[in-house]
Residue, then its C-alpha position, 0 to 999 in steps of 0.5 A: x855748437x858753441x859754449x856762448x851766443x849772441x845775447x837775445x835782442x828781442x823784447x815780448x814784455x808788452x803783451x799782446x803786441x801793439x797792432x797785433x789782431x787776434x786770431x781765433x784758435x777754437x777748434x785749431x787742433x781739429x783743423x790741424x788733424x785735418x792736415x795730418x797732424x795728430x797732436x796728443x793732450x800734452x802737445x795741444x798747448x796753443x791758447x791764443x794767437x795774434x797776427x801782425x803782417x808777416x808776424x805771428x804771435x801766440x801764448x803756449x802752455x803745458x797742461x797742468x799734469x805736465x808742468x812739473x816735468x818742465x824743470x827736467x828740460x832746457x825747453x819741454x819738447x811739447x812746449x817747443x812743439x806747440x810754440x809753432x802751432x799758431x803759424x799753422x792755423x793763422x791762415x786757415x785753408x778750408x781744404x786743409x792746406x799742406x802738411x809741413x814738417x820741421x826740417x832744418x834748424x839754424x841759429x838755435x840758442x837757449x837763454x833760460x830753462x824750465x819754462x812751463x808757459x811762453x810767449x812766441x813770436x814767429x816771423x815768417x821769412x818765406x811763406x809758411x816754409x821758412x820762419x824765425x822764432x823767438x820764445x819768452x816766459x810769461x814775463x817776457x824774459x827771453x827763453x829761446x831763439x831760432x834764427x830760421x826753421x826750414x819746413x818741408x811739405x809731406x803728402x798724405x801718402x808719405x805720412x801713411x807710409x811712414x806710419x806703417x814703417x813705425x808700427x814696430x820701431x817705437x819701443x819703451x822700457x818695460x821692467x820685468x821682475x826677476x825671480x827671487x831665490x827662496x833661499x840666499x845663494x850660498x857663497x860656495x857658488x863663487x870660485x876662483x879659477x887658475x890662470x887661463x882656465x876655461x869653464x863652459x858656460x861661465x863668464x870669467x871676470x878678473x876682479x881688481x880687489x881682494x879675494x875677500x871681496x869678490x861680489x863687490x869686485x864682480x859688480x864693479x867690473x860688470x859695471x865698467 
């Protein structure tokens, strides 16, 4: 990790790039589903793609309902994921093809934050397994650079095993309303114990505030 990196050297202001041949992306996500990629609506951001030799270009955008969230991230995770999808569909294997998962990221640099739609250039360094990625906003201004991304193939059996293991491991926060007492809790429920005293079932806090502000002291200690 470093505070600064070299400035971006790529230019995606000319769009579509000269000499790039359009790639049909209709049905792209049905094709990816057959290869083992089950993308939800927020992750189906591939809008257009082109190919030029060992380069793949793409237009990617967040769905309208997700765009307000883009400002919360350096690069929205669904947008970053979608930026890699064109590389999976430009060579459509009628038999589906291997399922590849990102494994090693090298030389990742963020140049701008909050983009909701981007242009992408993927330079294949070694087949589908190793690629360099350049991402710019809709005007061509650099957003992110990845010197190399190494992907590894996984089998259907491995995916099935992973799904079974994850069935109980993806948790979410759920707020459960606490019961509200019908009447205020009397201050008599607060007390001061002699030093070293122990009361079973009671948690004792040492509050670094005057005794006249015990509740605030408890909140402070619990927060710490």
